[in-house]
N, C-alpha and C positions, 0 to 999 in steps of 0.2 A: 288288892295284893300289893306288895312293895314294888314289884315290877312295874305296874301300871302307873301307880302313883309318880314313880319316878319319870317316866316318860310323859306324863300329863304335865308335869312342871318344866321340863325341857323342851316340850313343844312350845311354850310361850317364851322361854329366855335359856339363855346359857348362865349356868350357875358354878361357882367354885364347889369342891366337894364338901367343903365345910358347910358351907349354905345349905347345900342339898340334905346333909345330915340333920342340921339344925331344923329345916323346915319339915322334914319327914317325922321330926320326934323319935329318931331311930338310933341304934347305936351305929359307931364308925364301921364297926366289921361287918356289921350284917349290910350296908348301905354299900361298902367296898365290894362285897360278894356279889350284889346285884348288879352293880356296874360292870364289873369283870365279865359275869354273864352276858349282859349287853353289848360290850364291846367286842367279844368273842365273836356275837352274831352279827356284829356290823352295824348295830342300830345305834349308837353313840360314838363320839371321839372323845377322848380326854388328851389334854396337852398341859403340860408343865409350864408354868408362869413364875418366874423366880426359882427359889429354892425349896420352898415348901408349900406353894399353891398350885392347885390342879383343877383346871378349867374344864366342866362338862359340857358337851353341848351333841344335839341330835345330828345324826348323819341323814341329811335330807336325800340322799340317792337311795336310802332304803326304807324311808318312811314317807308319809304323806300329811301334808296340811291343807284341809279341803273347806273353801267357804261357798256356801248355798243362800239362797234367798227364802223368805217363808211361802213356799209353793207346792204344791203336789206335782209340779212338772219335773221334779228333780227325782222320782221313783226310780228310774234305773241306777242312778248315782248312788242313792241308798243302797239298792240292791247290790251293786257292784262292790260297794264298801263292805258289805256284810259278808259277801263272798270271799275276800280277800283278806279279812282281819286277822286270820289266824297267821297268815303270811307277811302281811305289811301293816305295821301298827300305824294307825292314822289318828288325826284329830279333827273332826267335823265343827265348824262355826258355822251360826246363822247370822247372816247381816240384814238390817233393815231394808237398804237400797244398794242398787249396784255400784253407785258411785264411792260408795264407803267400801264396798267389797274389793272393787279395782284398785282403789287407792292402795289398800293393803298388799294387794299382788305386785303392784308397781314398785312398794316399797320393800318388798322381799319377805314379806310376813306370811304368805301364804304361797302354796304351790300351785293350787289350780283355783279357779273360781269359776261358778256357773252365774251367768248373767246375761242380759239382754245383748243380742248381737250389735245393736247401735251403740250402745254405751262402752263396749268393749273397742268399736271402732274409733270412738272419740277419744279413747285412752291411748290407742295405737297411734293417733297423731300426735299425742304427746310423747309416747314412748315404744319405739317401732318394734321393741322386743316382746311387746304383747301380742299375741295372736290366738286366734281358736284352733283347737285341736279337734274339736267333734262338735257336731251340733247335739242339741236337747230334745226340743219339740217344736212344733208348730201348733198355731191355735191357743185354745184355753183362755180367752180373755172375753171381756164384755162390759155391758154398761148397766148399773142401777140408776134409777132416777126417779124424782117425783114432780119434775116440770120439764118442758120440753125446750127451756133456754135458761140462763143465767150462769152459774160458776160450776165448772166440773173437775172434780179433784182427781189428781193422779201423781205418778212419780216421774221426776224428770228424766230425759234421755232413756225412755224405755219404749217397748212396743205398745204399752199402754198410752204412754205419750202422744206416740205416732197415730194410733186409731183415735184419741180424743181430740185430734186436730182435725179430724174428718166432720165433725158436728160443728157447722159455723155459727150455731146461735148460742154455744156456749164459750166461756172464757177460761182457760186452763189457770187452775190453781195447784200448786206443788206442794206434795207433803213427804215427809221423811220416811214413812212407814204405813203398812196397811192399816196399823191400829189408828193412825192419826187420820187418814182418810175416812174410816168408817165412822169415827168418833165425830168429826167434823160433818159429816152426812147426818148422823143421828140428831145432832143439835141444830141442824137445819141452816150451818154456815155455808154450804153447797147444796145445789140443786142435783146434782148427778156426780158419779163417780166411776171411771174406768179402771176395772179391777181385774184380777187374774183369780182362776182356780185354786184352791176351794172356795174362796172367800165369795165369788161371783153366786155360786149355786147356792150357797149358804144364806145369802142375802136376797135370793129371788131375781137374779138379774137376768139380763137378756143378752145371748151368746152373740158375739161378732162373727160376721160372715167371713172375715178376713183369716187367712191360712198363713200368714207370714211367719218367718222365723221368730220366736221368740227368744229363745236363750242359746247360747253355746257355752262350752267349757274353754276357758282360756287359760293358757300357761304363759309365762315369761322367761326367756332365756333357754338354755341347754336343758333337752329332756332327760330326767333323771330314770334311773332303771324302776324305780316305783311307780312313776308316773307312765312309764313305757307299759309296764304290767297292768296298771289300773285300765288304760285304754285298751288293752288287750281283751279284758274281760268285760269292759263296758260296752265295745262295739259289738262282742258277741251277744250280750244281753239284750242290746237295741234290736238286733238282726232276729234274735229268737222269740222276743216279745214275751210280756208276762201273762201267762195263763191265771185265771181266776182265784186259784189256791195260793199262788205267788203273789198275787196283787194283796189279797187278804193279810198275808206275813208282811209284805212291805208296809202296808197301811198300819199295822201295828207299830212297826219301828219308827215309821215317820210321824205317829200320833206324839210322841216324845220330843221328836226333833223340831216338828213346827206348830206344836201346841194345838193340835185341831183334832176332834174325834175320829176315829178310824173310818166310820161310816162315811163321813163326809170326803175324807180323802179317797176312799174306795170308788165312791160315786164320781167324783170328779175326774178322775184319771181317763174317762171315757171322752172328755173334752179335748184331749191332747192326741195330736199324732206325732209320736215320738220317731225321731228320725237323727241319724248321726251326719246325714248329708246337707251341706250348705251350698245355697245357690248365689252366685256372683250377681245375677240380675235382682234376687231380692235384696241382696246387701244394696245395689247402687239404688234400688228405689227408696229404701229406707234413709240412705245417705241424702238422697234429693230431697225427701219429705221433711229433713231438719234443717235443710240448706248449709250442711258441713261441706267442705271441700271434698271432692273426690280427688284424690292425690293420683298423681301419675304412676301407673301400675298398682292401682287399687286391688288387683286380682291377688298380688303378694302378699296381702293381709291374709288370705284364707288358702295360702299354699300349702300349708302343714294340714289342713282341714279336709275330711272327706267331700268330695264334691258330688253335687247331683248329677247321674249320667246325662250326657248330651243325646 
């Protein structure tokens, strides 16, 4: 539909009405009609620049740009987006790693990012507007190995990075994506890999005993109406849990999102403890393990986030 194509383009950049018409290969009258409808619903904003130029942009208070990594850990996020899609138009983008994703959040190109707790804290040290607004899950990681020493592949500033440091006989080697890690492992360039679900179970890995917080949902700046509504539905979803029939439905949706067969996604969900709560103690332990500075008032970092009950 033309409406969806208009929103898809505007999620990426603001355009003049003339540019929109050209890219959509549609008539000016039809595009103008759709824009008027979207404007009445509060989904876009039009502003006049000069005498004849009209610039069109997304209204970020009523829409949502979401970034996640390639993991079955984000089942509740995908479930929530599915539940609110009739009410809140969204764009979901998949990132190879948390550093790329959080950089886009910091630059204002995303509204929320699901990312490891420790990498979010690292960006908080750079930009104090970046804060977690809810937890995602604990657990879900582990190791694949062909030898008990050598090189171990993982991604930087992640929960997997932290856990890989616990193996003193391995030397960490960092990769950009899960595909790069697995490719290096298959080629024999590394002897082990600390990875996450569903790729861990798909490759016959050994689950980690650690139950530390893996990822959180991060935002930057003022909370919009769309983000507030997303969080309301998300927290309800986590509290309610995912029955088996819902897991099957979400696995089918995630199949196309992360490019993994639904049976692998369905099976791997059991490796995670889904929770929206974040523990200050857990955060402090992760900060310590990476040698990052525990800034004064570190608890302010998670002040907007549901806390583990004391």
